[in-house]
Structure formats: structure tokens, C-alpha cells
C-alpha positions as CSV (number, residue, x, y, z in Angstrom):
1,X,3.1,11.1,-3.6
2,X,0.6,13.8,-4.2
3,X,-1.5,11.8,-6.7
4,X,-4.5,10.2,-5.6
5,X,-3.5,7.1,-5.4
6,X,-6.9,5.7,-7.5
7,X,-4.7,4.2,-10.1
8,X,-1.4,2.7,-11.5
9,X,-1.2,6.3,-13.1
10,X,-1.8,7.9,-10.1
11,X,-0.4,5.9,-7.6
12,X,1.2,7.2,-4.7
13,X,5.1,6.9,-4.7
14,X,6.1,6.2,-1.0
15,X,5.0,3.7,1.6
16,X,5.3,7.6,4.3
17,X,2.4,8.5,2.3
18,X,0.3,5.0,2.4
19,X,1.1,5.4,6.2
20,X,-0.7,8.9,5.9
21,X,-4.0,7.8,4.6
22,X,-6.4,6.0,7.0
23,X,-8.3,2.9,5.2
24,X,-11.8,2.7,5.6
25,X,-13.6,-1.0,5.3
26,X,-13.1,-2.5,1.6
27,X,-10.2,-0.2,0.6
28,X,-7.2,-1.8,-0.9
29,X,-3.2,-1.0,-0.7
30,X,-1.9,-2.6,-3.8
31,X,1.7,-2.5,-4.0
32,X,3.2,-2.9,-7.6
33,X,5.1,-6.2,-8.8
34,X,9.0,-6.0,-9.3
35,X,9.2,-2.6,-7.4
36,X,10.8,-2.3,-3.6
37,X,9.4,0.1,-1.3
38,X,11.7,2.2,1.3
39,X,9.7,3.6,4.5
40,X,7.2,1.4,6.4
41,X,4.1,0.9,6.9
42,X,1.7,1.8,9.6
43,X,-2.1,0.8,9.2
44,X,-4.8,4.0,9.7
45,X,-8.1,2.8,10.4
46,X,-9.2,-0.3,9.9
47,X,-11.5,-3.2,7.9
48,X,-14.9,-5.1,9.0
49,X,-15.4,-8.7,8.5
50,X,-17.3,-8.2,5.4
51,X,-15.4,-5.2,4.1
52,X,-11.7,-5.9,5.6
53,X,-9.0,-3.5,4.3
54,X,-6.8,-5.8,1.4
55,X,-3.7,-5.7,1.0
56,X,-1.8,-6.9,-1.9
57,X,-0.2,-7.3,-5.3
58,X,-0.8,-6.1,-9.2
59,X,1.4,-6.2,-12.3
60,X,3.8,-9.2,-13.1
61,X,7.0,-10.2,-11.9
62,X,8.9,-11.3,-8.4
63,X,6.2,-9.8,-5.3
64,X,6.8,-6.4,-4.2
65,X,9.5,-5.9,-1.0
66,X,9.5,-3.4,1.7
67,X,12.5,-3.9,3.1
68,X,13.1,-5.1,7.1
69,X,14.4,-2.3,9.0
70,X,17.0,-2.9,11.8
71,X,16.0,-3.1,15.2
């Protein structure tokens, strides 16, 4: 999780690390397809109407999974 998170080669490893980042307008959080990401994601920061913060996927395969935590 000490990577800069700017490319697949330097990706963060956990949702906890992504949650520690403050996202700015135009930022993207891209999750690798075919992977399961344990933990939870809390969004910090925000986008704008013209520059939203985008959460999406990259690569090939099934959509990434963030399991639902029991309540």
C-alpha cells in the first residue's frame, strides 16, 4: 500500500488505503477486474458536475467485488 496508486504497476493493494486518500475533481479509483477487495471504502473529497470522481474498473474479466459487510 505504499505505492503512489497512479497506474496498475503502482497500484494500492487495499480498500483501506483507497479510503485514506482524499479524492479531488477528476480523480478516478479503478479496481482491477476479476479481483475481490476485502474491507470497505469510505469516500473522502468530492468532484464537481463537470469533473466527477469516478469509481470504475479496468482490465478483463468479471467486475471487481467488494463483499458486503454483515450488519
